[in-house]
N, C-alpha and C positions, 0 to 999 in steps of 0.2 A: 628623508635621508638622514637628517640629524637626530641625535639622541638628546633629548633635553636634559639639562643638568649633568652633562659628562662628556667625555670625548666621543667624538663622532667616529664610529667604527666603520661607516661606509665611505666617508670622505675624510681622509686624514687632515687634521688642522694644524699643519705644520707652521711654525712661527716664521713670519716673513724673513727674518734674519736669523732664525734658529735661536741663537742666544746672544745675538749682538745688537740688540736694540738699545739705543742710547736715550729714547724717550718713552715715556709712558703714553698710554692712549689718549689721556686728557691733554697732553702737552702737543700732540701732533696736529698741525695746522691744516692738513689737507681736507678735513671734514668741513662741511658748510658751517659757517659762522653765524650763531644766533643773533637776531637782531636786538638791540637795546640791552639794558641790564649793566650794572656796575662791574659784574664779574668778566664781561666780555668786551666792553668798549671803554674808550676814553678819547678825549679830544686830540686831534692831530693839528700841531702847530702849523704844518705847511698847508693846511686846507682850511680856509675860512669856513664859518658856519654856512655861508650861502652856498659853498660847494658841496655841503653833504646834508643840507636840511631841505626836506620837502614839505614842511608843514605850511610853507608860504603859498604852496600851489593848491589850487582847487581840483584835487584829483579824484578819480573814482576809487572805490574800495580796493580793487585789485591793484591799481597802479600805485596807490599809497603803500600797500603791503609790499609791492616790488621795491619801491624806494627804500623802505625800512630795512628790507634785507640787504640791499647794496649799501646802505649807509652804515649798517652793523658791521659789514666787512671792512668798510673804509675806516672806521673807528677802532677796529680791532688792534690790541697790543702787538699782535703778529702782523707785520707790514706785508707779508706775502698773501695774506688771507683773501684780498680782493682779487688778485690775479688767479689764484687757485679756484675761487668761486666762478669767475668768468669761464675758466677752463672747464669746469664742471658744466656750465651752461652749454658750451659748444660741444662737449663730448656726446651729447644725446641728440645732436642734429645729424641729418643724413650725410654730412661731411666726414664724420667719424664713426658713425654707427656701425657696430660689428656684427649684428645678427641679420638674418634674412628679412628684408623689408616686408611689411604687410600691405596688402592691397587696401588702401584707405582713401576715400574721397575727402579731400580737405575742403574747408569752406573756401568758397570763391573759386573753386577749381573748374566750375561749369560757366565761366563768364562768357557772355556773347561777344562776337568780334568787335561790335561797336563800343564795348566797354573797355577795351584794352588801352585806349588813349587817356583813360582817367588815372589820376594817381592812386595808388593802392591805399586802402583804409588801413589804419594801424591795427595789429593783431590784438584782439581783446586779451588782457593779461589774465582774466579769470580762466580762459580756455588754457592759457599757458600753464597756470598753476595745477589745473585739474589733471594734466597729463602725468605729472609726478605724484600727485596724490593717489593715483590708481595704478601706479606702476611700482613693482616689488623688486626690480633688478638693482644689483649693487651700484652700477654706474649712475644711478639716479639719486642716490642718497644725498650726496652733497649738494645737488642742484635741486633738491625737493622743494625748497621754498622760493625758488627763482624761475625754473623753466616750466612750461606749460603743456598740456596736450590741447590739440585743436579738435579732439573728438567730442561730439555732442555727448550729453548726459547718458543717452539711451544706448551709447556705444561703449560704455566704459567696461564692459565685460570682455570685450575683444583684447586680443594681444596688442600691446602698444606698438605704434609705428614711429619711425624716426621723425623728429621735428625738422621740416625743411629749414635749411640755413637761410634761405632767402626771406623767409617769414620772421625769423628771429631778427635779422638785420633790418627788415622793414620796420618792425616795431621799435628798435632802438633808434632808427632814422626819424620816425615820426613823433617820437616822445622826447621832447627837448627838455629834459631835466640835467640837473648837475650829475646825478648818479648815472644816467645813461650815457652822458658824455664821457664820464670817467670809464664805463665799461667799454665804450667804442675805442678808447685809446688802447686797452688791452687786446680787444678783438683784432684791431689793426695789425698788431704785433704777432698774434697767434695764428691768423689765417694763412693757410699755405698757398692759396690762389693769389697771384698778383693782382687780377682784375678786381676781385672781391676786396682786397686790401685797398686798392686805389679808390674804390667806391666808398670805403669807410673814411678814408683820409680826406676826400673832398666833403663829405658831410662834416668832419671835424673842423674844416676850415671856415664853416659857417658858425661854429659854436664859440661862445666867450666864456664859458664856465671855467673858474680856475680849478686845476686838477693837481693833487699832491704829486711830488716828484717821483715817489715810489711807484706811482701808477703810470704816469706819462713816461717814466724811464724804462718801462719794460722793453720799449723798442731798442733801447741800447744795451740790454743785458749781454754780457760777454762771458764766455766759458774760458777759464784760466788754467784749471788743473783738473786731474782725474786720478782716481785710485779705485782698486778692487779688492774685495774681501771674499776669498773662496770659503769652501765648506769642505771639512774633512772627508765627507762621504758623497760629495758630489750633488747634493740636494738643491743647491742653488747658490747664487753669488750676488754680492751688494756691488753695485758701480756707483761710486761717489763722484760727483761733478761739483767743482768749486766755481761759483759764479761771482762776477762783479755786476752788482745791481744798484744803479743810480737811485739815490734816496734812501738806501738801506746799507749798502756796503757789501760785505761778504756774505753770501748765501750758499748753502750746501744743499745740493739735491741727492737724495739717496733713492736709487732705482734697484729694486729686488728682482732678480731673474730667477723664477723658480724652475727646478727641472724634475720635480716629483711627478708631474703630470705632463712631461714634455717640456722643451725649452720655451718659456713665454715669460712676459712681464707680469708679475703678480701685484706688486705694490710700489708706489712712489710717495715720498713725502719731502717736504721742504723744511730746512732748519735755517733760520735767520741768523746764522752764526758762521764765522770764517771757516773755511775749509780746513786749515791747519788745526783749529780748536776741535773740530769734529773728529778728524783723523786721530788726533791724540786720545781723545776719550775712547774711541773704538779700540785703540791699541791697549789702553789700560784695561778695558773690558775683556779683551781676548786673553791677555796675560792672567787676569784674576780667574778665569774659567778654565786655564790650561790648555787652551786651544793650540794647536800646532799650526794652524793656518794663520798667516800674518797679513796685514794691510800692505799692499803693494801699490806703489805709484806707477800709473801706465800713461801712455801717450793719449792725447785727446782722439786721435784718429782710431786707435784701438777701442777707446771707450765707446765712441760712436758706432763702431763695428760690432761690438758685443751687444749693445742695446738693439740695434737694427736687426741683427740676427734673431734676437728673441721676438721682436715684433713680426717678423716675416714668418717665424715658426708658429707663433700663436695665431696668426690670421690664415694659416694654411687650412684650406677645407677638410684636410685629412687629419687635422690635429685632434688629439683625443680630448673628449669633453672634461671640463673641470667640476667639481661639486657644486650643487646649487648654492650651498651655505659657505663657500670659500670665504675665509676671513682671517684676521690676524690672530696672534698668539692669545690675546685676551678677548677674542670675540668681536673686536672693534672692526668697522667697515674698512675695506682696503681703498687705497688711493688710486686704483686702476680698475677701469680705463678713465676715470673722471679726469686724470691729469694728462691723458693722451695728447690734447692740443698743446699743452705746455711743453711736454717732453719733445714732441716733434719740432717745435720752434727752436728748443735749445740744440737739438741734433743739427738742425740746418746751419747753426752758427758754429759748428765744429768741423775740422778738416776731415776729409774722406781718405781712402787709401789704406785704412788700417785692417787688422784681422782680429776676430773674436779672441778674447783671452779668458774665456769662462773656464772653471775648473774641468768641466768635461771636455773642453777643447784639447786638453793635454793627455787625454786618455789615449792609449795605443789603439791602432786600428786592428780589430780582431772580430771575426764572426762567431756566432754561436757554436757553429760546427767546430772551429778551431779551438774555441774556449773548452768545449767538451772533451776533445781529444787530449788537450793539455791536462785538464782536470783528472781524466781517467788514468793518465801516466803519472800522476803525481802521488806523493805519500798520503795526500788528503783522502783519496779515494780508496785506499787499501784499508782492510780491517773492518769494513762496513758489513760484511757477512751477507751480501746480496748477490743473487745471480747475475752474471755479467750483462745479460740483456735487460734485466730490470734496472740495474744501476745506470746503464746507458740511456734507457727511456727516461728515468727519473731526472738525470742530468739534463737531457735536453729539454725537458719540461721547465726546469729552473732557469737554464741559460736562455731559452727561447722567450720566456716571459719577460725577462729584463731587456732583452735585445728588442723585442716587438714594441714594448710600451715605453721604454726610456732611452732606447737607442744604443745600449752597450750591455753585453753580457756580464761584465764585472760591476756593474753599478748597483750595489745592494746597501741599503740603509734601513733603519727601522721603518720609515715610511714605505719603502719599496717592499719590505717584508709583508707588512700589513696588506698593501694592494695586491701583492702576488697571491697570498694565502686566502684573502677574502673576496677578490674580485676578478682574479685572472686564472690562476691555475685550476681551481674547481671546474671551470667552464672549457677547459682545454679540449678540443675536439679530438685530438689524437692520443689521449691519455687512457692508458689502460688501468684497470683497478690495482693491479700489482705496482705500477708505477707511481700512482697517487699515494698508496700507502708507504712506498719507500721515500717519498719526499721528505718525511719527517727526519730521516737519517741523512738523506742526501744534501738538503738545503743548508744546514749548518756547516758541513764539510766544504761545500762549494763556496760559501761566503768566506771561510778562512782561507781557501785557495785564492779567491779573487782579491780579497783585502791584502794578502801577502804580495800578489803581483803589482797592486797599486800602492804599496807601502802605506797603508792606511794605519794610523795610530792604534795601539792595542785597545785602549779604552773604547775607541769607536767600534772596533769589532766586537768587543763584549757587549756593548750597547745593542748592536744589530743581532747577535745571537740571542740576546734576551727577548728581543721582539719575536723571535721564531717560537720560543716557549710560550709567550704571550698569545699568540694568535693560532697556534697549532690545534687547540680544541675546536675553535670555531672552524678551522680548515676541515677537519675531520667531519664535523657535523654537516658542513655544506656538501662534502663529497658523497656523504651517505644519503642526502636529501633526494627522494625519488625524482622530483621535478628536475633537478640539476643533472642527475644521472641520465635521464631521458633526454635532456638537451645535449649533452655530450654525445650519447648514442646517434641521436638524429642527425646532429651537424656532422659527425663522422661519415654517416652513411651518405649525406647529401654531397659531402666532399668527394667521396669515392665515386658516387654516380657521375659527378662532373667529369671525372677522369675515365668514365666508361667501365667502372668496376662495379658489378652487381653483387659481388659477394658479401659485403657487410649487410646490405638490406635484406638479402635472402636469408642469411644465417640468423639475423635478427628475428626475422618472421618465423622461421622455424622454431627458434627458442621460445617465442611468445606462445606458440601452439602446444608446447609440451611442459611449459613451466619454468623455463629459464635455460641459460647456457648449460649448467651442470646436468639438467635433465636431458638436454640434447646430446651431450657427450655420452651419457649412460644409455641411450636409447638402443633397443635390440628389436629384432623382428620375429620373436617367439610368438606363436598363436596364443591368443587368450584362452584360458581354459573354460571348459563348459561349467557353468555356475547356475544354480537355481536363484530365485529371488529370495534374499536373505533380509528379514525384517527384525532381527534381533534388537536393534536400537530405534525401532519405530513404535510409537504408541499403539496399543492394541486396537483402538477404536477405528484406526484408518487402515488396518490390515485388509479388511474385505475389499475396499475399493482399489487398493494398491494391487491386490491379487487379480482383480478384474482387469485392470489396465495391462498387467503382465501377460495374462491369458491372451488378450486380443493381439499383443505384439507377437508372442510367440506363434500363435495361430497364423498370423499374416506372413511371418518369416518361413513358416513350414510350408504353407500352401499356395502363396501367391506365385504365379508363373513369372512375374516381373523379376523375381530375385532367384529363381530356380537355378540360374547358371553360376551363381556365387559358390555353390558347393558348401564347404566347410566354413567359409567366411560368414555364412548365415548364423552359425553357432557363436562365432565371435561377437557378431552384431547384437545377438540376443544377450550375451553376457554383458556387453557394454551398456545395453538398455537396462538390464536389471540393476547394475551398479548405479547408473545415474538415477534411477526411479528411487532406489533404497536411500541414496545419499540425500536426495531432495526431500524425501518424507522425513528422514531423521533430523535434518536441519530445521525445517519448518513444516510441521505436519498440517498446519492450518489451511494450506491450499487444497489438500485433500478433503477437508471438512466442508469446503464451500460447494454448493451445488454446481455441477458441471457434467457435460456429456462424457461418459467413459470412452466412447470410441474416439471422441475429439482429443481427449488427453492421450490415448494410445498413439493417435495419429502425430501429435506434437512430440512425443518421446521418440518415435522412430525418426521423425524429421530432424531432431536436435541431433541424435547420434548419427544419422546418416549424413548430414551436412558436414559434421566434423570428420568423418572418415571418407568424404568425397564419394559416398554411395547414393546420395540423393543430389539431383541436379542434372544439368545438360549432359554432362560426361559421365554420370553415375549410373547405377543400376536401374534407378527409376527416377521419373521426374516428379517434383513436388506436386504438381496438379493430379498426376495419376494416383500418387499416394493418397491425397485428399479424397479423391473420387472413390477409392476402394473402402474408406472409412465414412463416406457420406458427408464429408466436411465441405461446406461452402467457403470459398476465400482461401487464403494462405494458411498452411499448417503452422506457420510461425506464430500466428495468434494463439494457438492452442498450446504452445510450448512456453509461452512468456511466464505464467505463474510458476511452473515447475522450475524453470532456469533461475528465476529470482530467488526462489527457496533454496536451490542448490547453491547459489553464489551468495547466500546470506543477505538477500536484500538488493544487491547490485544487479544490473542488467549486463551479463557477460556477452562478449563478442563469441557467437556460436562457433565461429571458425577457429577460435582459440580458447578451448576448454581447459587448457593448461594442465592436462592430467593424462600422461601416457596409458594409465590404466583404462582409459575410455577409448583407445585407439586400436582398431584391428591390425593385424599383422601386415596386411598388404599396405595399409596407410603408412605404417611405421617404416616398412622396408623402402617406400617410395621416398620417405623424408630422409632416411639414411643415405640413400644414393645421392640426393640433392645436397645433403650436408657434406658428404666427402668430396663431391665434384667442386663445390665453391671453396672448400678449404685447400684443395690441392691443385 
């Protein structure tokens, strides 16, 4: 999906805060903290070496690596790093896993009944680490050095399954190190289940390792303040939460709720800075960029309602999928869903009863039908020079795309323009070719109308219109792609069939037989003229064999009692056969230079033109087996037509029912098609 070295045109890579980030990727603490190294660690005064040193233990290699990763987080200059690392560990357990679970047999799942009284063995850490080493999902990035897969090595090609929370807890319970004790302090605060949390606290009561206050104090984090930053175009909102965190002081959580792919949490990061300081930096940044959207202080209840609304929408089974490479503005990994356990803990400590205060929450309630009616009656729709029906159809395509994918027909931004033109409208099942061509004129006009109704700043409208110009060439290329055009036609026909309407599929079938909709429109039922075999464009060396084939065809049509009742239609069938033979010989005379039975070729020619005109078959003038018998052909006559048809179709194997050329159809066949065409049109 992604394009290396450039902007991803299949999955827009919108900045998590659009232009309001206050930290660079390297400063953001939510990614996993590398162990050791002067650049990443320093001694923590509140934690003695014994609390963070594992060298004194005789550990296995996996356990030693695990201790190093936790120790690195404990020593990080960012005092929130250890908590975010533990949150990452929990986010890939079955308590928070967001994908469909995979049926995996975990080690020890087949215990006998008499084994259940034994204490569980500790989970091997090497298995824990293998899980993340073989998993490419974004949610495992921060936990890569810590959490494990329990899958055996020969199962590593399988899709990853969630790590059972009970297994992770058992490992922490049975590995009594200072680092695991610190992790249990955070786990106890983050677990949503009271029974699980009580189990952790009982284990902690038996531990004597000293723990830094910023770790043990997670249980006493309090949410004091909240603010929101909207977006001029409604692509997303930042919810800022001001925390009081024992051992640190003021900490600010920034939750970005993206609405380009439906309302959902996209990013979370923590700043070990007071809420007021972070808000002031955001205000300065907004002012420097000329943004009209300001930072607004909101109630804790409304902040909670806003985030919970995004969580519910993102977890909805009907939610639209997000790009596989969803990332931040600089390509850095996002902090969601790795921060899911931490965010849920914070939400539980906030009052309920609020309402969402997202930018989109303030949009007026209007359907796409109502929006189209308003647009067509507005000055924006006049002067486009389009027929009324085409203008209306194109407006419905535009408004419908926005309503179906982002919930409101007026929500248009550069991201939504890109998505609409490259991933949505070209595949619209109800789109006519005329309406698709009109999108180039209608979309900019509709955006101006929608932005005027929403009072969007002029510069944001210009930015959105510029995106139309940027993506329109790709839109036209996609609309012209045969595969996509076939998809639209097929999907439209299926939708009609589901409603009991056979018209679209019947008209499509007729058009395929004569070469397209325009040929179907121009179809007449005039008899084919009587024509001799014309070999003007055929190499002279194959003229004799071509004339032999033609002579056998003419003789059968003239003398066979099977077709005597056709009367003048026999002359038309003869003309169609002459035309097909001459065209095949002109395109590729090689098939006539190969040794083959002349009667067999004559039989194949009559079969091909007879099938196309419904003159051969159960309801035709003659049955295929009788035709074969008349020419002494054993087996199906279709085998005798293959070389000729491939030559006529320039190497392709055509559907003999759809020769796509009215010049090869007799008048009775065309009359029947015209009758069917008119019946399904009217």
